[in-house]
N, C-alpha and C positions, 0 to 999 in steps of 0.2 A: 504494500500500500504506500502511496506517496505521502510525504509529510505535509501537514496543513500550512497555509500561509500564516506567518506569525505576526501579530500586531505589536508584540514586544519581544525583546531578546529571550530566547530559551537556551540555556547553557547545559552542556553535557559534561559532567565531571566523572572521570574514571580513576579508580584507585587500586593499586596492588601493593601489598605490604606484608611484613611478618604479622602473624595473627597475635594481637595483643588486646587485652580488655580496654574499653574506653574509646575505640576508634569511632564507632557509630555516634556515640554521644558527642565527641569532639566535632565531628563533621556537621551534625545537625545543629549543634549549639552555634557554631560559626555561621551557618546559614541563617539562623534566626537573628543573630546579632547584626549581621550585615543587611538584613532585609530581604532574604531569599525565600521564595515560596516553593516547596518541593512538589513537583508534578509526578515524578516517577522515582522509585528507589528499588534497587535490587542488590542483593549481596550474596556472597558464598564464602564459607569457611572450608578450606581444603585441609582436612585432618591428616592426610597423607604427607603433605608438604609443609604443613603449618603455615599456610599462606592465606591471606584475606583479600577478597576482591569485592569491589563495589562500583556501581554505576548509578548516578543520580542526575535526573533532569530537573532543572529548577528555573524559575523566572524571578526577576526583581519585583518586589511588592511595590505598591503605589507610594509607600513611605520611604523607599530606598533612595539614595542620592544619585546624582548624575554620574558619579565616578564609581558606580557599583562594582564593575568588573575589576578595576584596579584595587579597590578596597578589599574585595574578596581575595584576590590573588596575594596581596601583601600579607594579609592575616593568615591565609591558608598555608603559605610557605613555612611559617613557624610550626604549624601543626604537622605538616608533612615531614619536617626535619625531626620532630619529636618521635614520630612513629616509624620513621624510615620508609616513607611512602614513595612509590613511583606514581606520578599522577599527571593527568592531562585535563585541560579545561578549554572548551571551544564553544563559540556561539554556533548554535545549530544551523543558523542561516548561512554560515560561511561554508561554501561547498568545497569538498576536497578535490584536488586536481589529480586526474586519473589518466594514465597512458595505457592503451590497449595494444597488445602484441598478438599477431595472428600469422598463421601459415595458410595452407591451401584450404582447409576446412573452415567455412565461414559461419556456421550456424550459431555459434556462441557470440560472435561479433555482431551479427544481425540482431540477435535477441537483446544484447546489451544496448545497442543503439536505439532499438524500439523502446525499451524501458526508460532510457535516458530522455528521449524526446517526449514521452508522455508523462514525465515527471516522477516516475516510480523510483528512479535512481537519481537522487539530487547530487550531481557531480559536474565538474568541468572537465571535458575531455581535452587533454593537452596535445595529444597526437595519437595517430594510429601508426604503428611500426610493423612492417611485414617483410618477410624474406622472399616474397613473391612480388612481381610488378603490380602496379595499380590496375592494369587491365584484367588481372585475375578477379577483381572485385567490381567489375563493370556494372553488375546488376544491383549494387548496393548504393544507397544515397550517402555519399561522403561529403556533401556540400558543407562548407564552413569548417571542415576539420582538417588539420594538418596531416599529411600523409607522407611517410618516409619509407622508401624501399631500401632496405639494408640487406642485400644478398649475403650469403655466408657459405664458406667452404672450409675444409679442414685447415687450409693455410691462412685463411683470412679471419678465422673465428675471433682471435684476440683483438684485431683491429676493428671488427664489427662491434664487438662488445664495448670497446672504448668509445666508439661513436654513439652507441646506445646509451651508455652511462652519461656521456656529455649531453645528450638530449634530455635525459632525466633531470640533470642539474639545471640546464638552460631553461627548461619549462617549469621548474620548481614543482615537479610531479611528486605528489604525496603517496600514490598507490600505483603499482604496475600490475596489470591483469594479463595473464597468459591465457588468451581466449582461443585455446587450441593452437598455441604456438609450439610447433614440433621441433624445438631446438633445446638442448640441454644447456642451461646457464652454468658458467664456470663457478668454482668455489669462491673466487674473489668477488664476482658480481653478486652472488647470492648473499655473501656476508654484508655487502653494502646495502642490500635491500631487505635485511632481516625484519620480519614483521610487517612488511609493506609490499609484498609481492605474492599474489594469489594465483594458483594453478588449478586446472580442472583435469581430471583423468578418470578413466573407467575404473571401477572398484575391483577389477579382476587382479590387479597387481598385488603381490608379486607372482601370483599363480599363472597368469597369462601375459608374459612379457613379449615385447617385440611387435612385429607387424600383425595386423588383422586379429586383434584380441577377441572380437565378437565371433569370428569364424572358429577360433580355438575353443571358445566357450561352447559354441554349438556342437562341435565335434565331441565334447565331453558331456553333453546333455545337461548343462546347468539349468536350474529351475528359477534362479533369481539373477537379474543383472542390475547394475547400479553405477553410480558415479560419486566421486569424492572431490571436494574443494579443500585445498590446504595451502598453508604458507610454504613458500619455496625455501628449501635449505640445501646444503651441500649433499645430503643424503637423498638421492633421486627418488621422488614421489613418496617420501617418508616424513615430510614436514608436519607440523601441528595441524590437525584436521579441524576445519571450521564447520563444514556441513556435508551431509551425505543423504542419498535417497536411493531406493531400490524399486524394482517392478518385477512382478512374477511373470514368467513366460512358460510356455508349454512345448511339448514335443512337436507341435504343429508349426511352431515359429521357424522360419528359415533364417540363415545368416543375415539376409537383407532385412528381415523383420527386426532382428536384434540390433542392427546398425541404426535403423529408423527409431526404434524405441530408445536406444542408447543416446541418440542425439537429443531427444526430448528431455531425458533425465539430466544430461550434462548442462543443458540450457538452464533449467530451473534451479539446479544445485549451485551453479556458478552465480546466477543472479542473486540468490538468497545470501550467499557468502559475501558478495560485494556489498549488498545492502546492509548486512550486519556490520561489516567493517566501516562503511561510510557513517553509520550512526553510532559509532563508538561502543558497539555491543560485544566486541571480541577482545579478550585480554589473554596474553600469552602466559602460560603456566608451565614453564619448562618445555618439555616436548609435547605438551597438550595445550588446549585452550579452554577458557571459560567463556561461554557464549550466552549472554543475557538476551534470549529471544524475546520478540515482542508479542 
């Protein structure tokens, strides 16, 4: 669902910290004292890692001053230091800047563009980067969007990645989305994009590696297919998982049926993962994530 048009600022505060008594009280007290009105609040205590996670959406009350955000940040910094918090605060109206990477298969790209244009994904697209020429996407409306063709070979991989990283920096991109970008990013680039690069793949991995995973699945008679959206790390397709979905199939489904159904799953899983990230609903928890769904 798209976010409503806001008549006043709505702020999203996210917190990750060691789990200690008094965190919620400190946060809510500071909000009260600075004139913040809580609209949403979610929290999670991970007993395995002894970590605490929280997401709060709030708005300034009518009694708050004109420098509400500055006053909140100044005071909250002291609280964050006391509890050892990692925290972010942003105005929900400030759209994140997103770069889309794509290869030959364009179904995820088309879906993201559709959801962006109808307001479901509130973001600014900084560029589309492809390792195929623009003619490959002749049937897609790319008007008003920067397009970069960055071909890649074994010998040009590092130069291409350097150019890609330069584009990320130049465009001040917040999030990189691999919308079926069929190239493996180097360890160096994945390290630079930690927590801000999302990939989509079929959930057969690692059981069905390589080409034509749906055909491999068909030959083994699988009964469920799916897709996984995750943050990219140096461990191929093993980064922290954000979202997954599955669909049952039968013996009557052909490999082509699996490909078709798989495309649908990939589209919706990637879109949900991107939307959760854009709205500050995903917090990293080591090799896992905490996802405060809406």
